Structure formats: C-alpha cells, structure tokens
C-alpha positions, 0 to 999 in steps of 0.5 A: 816578237815582244809585241806578239808575245804580249798579244798572245798573253792577252789572248790566252787570258781572254780565252780562259774558261771557268767550269764547275766540277761537273764541267759546266762552263760558268760565266767568267765575270759571275765566277770571279765575283763569287770567288772574290766574295768567297775569299773575302768571307774568310776574313771572319772565319776559316783560312785559305791554303795554296799549293803548287810546284815550281813556278806555280809554288811561287804563284801560290806563295805570292798569292798567300802573301797578298791574301795575308798582308793586303786582304787580312785573310789567314792564308798558308802556303805549303811550299816552305822548304823545311815542311815540304822536304820533311813531308816529302821525305816521310810520305813521298813527294806525291803525298806531301801537300796531301799530308799538309792539308790533312794536318791543317785544313778544316771543313769550309777552308778554301784550297787553291791548287795550281798546276800548269799541266793539271796532271801533277800527282801531288796537286791532284792528291792535295785536291782530293784530300781537300775535298775529303775534308769538306774544303772548297777547292779552286783549281787553276790549270792549263795545257790539255783541256781535259786535264784531271785537275780541271775536273776536281774543283768547285771552280776550275779556271783553265788557261788554254795554252801549252806554254808554261809562261802563258799559263803561269802569267795568266794564273798570276794575273787572275789571282792578282785580280781576285786579291786586288779586288778584295783589298780594294772592296773590303778594306780592313776595319 
C-alpha cells in the first residue's frame, strides 16, 4: 500500500498541467522558470501574498515562511486567526481574503491562491480582487479539470487528482521547488 501511494503521488505530480488564463497549456519547465524569476524579482520591489483554506492555508503559510526567511522576499499570509476571524465576522467568510487583498495588495504584487477543489468562494473572490488591483495571480488547484480557479490566474497549476492528500502534497512540492530554486540561485546580498 505505501509504495502504491508514493507511486501515485509521483504520477500525479508528473501529470500536473500549467495553463494561462485563456486555458492555453504552457510548457511546465518554462512556466516554472518564469515563476522562479518572477517571484525572485520581488526581492527588490513588491510582495507576495498567499491564501488557502485548511490544509491549503498551511501550505500558504509554509510557503510565506520560506519566501521570507530563505528567499528574503516580503510575503504575507492572510490566515492569521485574529485577522481572518475579524474579516470573516465583518465581511463574511467568502469575502475575508478579498478584503485583506483590497486592504494590502498593490498593483504588480503576486497573489498565490491555493484550493484543492478550485471552487472555494473565498479563494475565487480573492483571485478576482487581486486581478482587479492589477496583481499577478498564480493559482494552484486540483480535483475537476474545469474548476473555476484554474481559469483565473496568469499562471494556473492544476494537479489531476480528486484526493486531498495527493493535491495538497503536490502543491506543497511545487511551491517548495520554486522557493528552493530562488534560495539557491538568488542568494541574498
């Protein structure tokens, strides 16, 4: 069973697809390199923000930690309990991340939106708000190939699995690849 699970995980990661907002499939290696350079460019200006729910919130938080500490990039995660519950109470949970982005995002910032299903209302609203502010949106999703989040980003990373564990571990591995490459290639001055 365990060997089968790991083989499935490797297979799911290998089958991940990257598309642009129009749905055009992008070369995965070229897209990863472009994201690495784009994220690294925020060391000099701008910031990166990440949002997710549940396990995806943990992935967002972990990615922000790596971006800040290892990559020396200004990054924020909006799943802090006090901020999240305040905004959810005042604006509705479906608008909590949207409100945080409206308050803190600037044009040309990068927003990472993570949703296993690609259908979470608060993540979709966050992506929409980010686009409205002129931010670059990177989405990570799974489950149904036609999920709505997959159509919203400048770059959309889709993991073809309906299992939370497979999707979440794939998202974490992909984001680790990006932050590890930035850390190794763009050492702080």
